[in-house]
N, C-alpha and C positions, 0 to 999 in steps of 0.2 A: 516448632522443631527446627533445629539448625539445618539450613539448606546448603551444605557445603559438600563437595565431592570427596575431600580428604580432610582428615583431622588426625594429627599425630600428637600424642600425649606423653610427656615425660614428667613423672611425679617424684620429686626428690624428698626423701625423709632424712633429716639430719640427725645423726647419732653421736653419742659421746665416745664410744669405742666401736670397733668394727666386728670383733669376733662374736660377742654375745648377741647383738641384734641380727647378725648374719644367721646364726642357728635358729633364732626365734622366727624370723621371716621364712626360712626354709620350712619350718614346721607349719606355720600359718598358711603358706601358699601351696605346700605339698610337694615341692620340688626345689632343687638347688638353683642358684642364679644361672641365667642364660649365658652371661659373660661378665668379666671383671675388667673394666677399662683401666683400672690401676689398683694398687694394693689396698686402698681404703674406700673402694666403691664396688658395689655389687648390683647388677641389673637383672631384673626378671622380665621376660616378655610374656605378658598375660594374653595378648591377642596381637594381631598384626597392627603395628603402629601404636601399641599401648605398653609403656615401660615404667613401672615403678622401680625406684632404686634407692638404696641406702648409701649415704656418704658420711664418712667420719668428719665431723665439724663440731668439736666439743663446745665451743662458745655459743653455738646455736642449736644444741641438741634439744629435741622436742619440737622443733619447728619444721615446716615443710614448704617447698616451693613447687609450683607447677609451671610447665612450659607447654604451650599449645601452638602447633603450626596448622594453619587452616588454608584452604585453597581460595576462599572467597570472603575476605575480612569485611568488605563493604556490606555484603548481605547480612552477615552476623551482627555488625554494628547497627544496621537498620532494624533488624528484628528486635534487638535489645532495646533500642531507643523508642521503638513504637509499641513495646510491650507484647510483641508476638512470640518472644522466646519464653517458653514455659519451663520453670525450674524443675 
């Protein structure tokens, strides 16, 4: 198990247009976005420090990117390389 004090997750879902996926994710998640950083991005806060978001990026629609911020990267790298991190 990851032994870090904090972990921030940002999960980007790239979409071809903004309006249709916005409505779809509102239905899926059961609530509207928490905030809109700009007109082609919508962010939902699922839990503290956990943010999935859609972003209009037509040439990469259907792809996703994840960004993690951790407080102790050395411990996580050690756990991964020693096989201690269980998927």
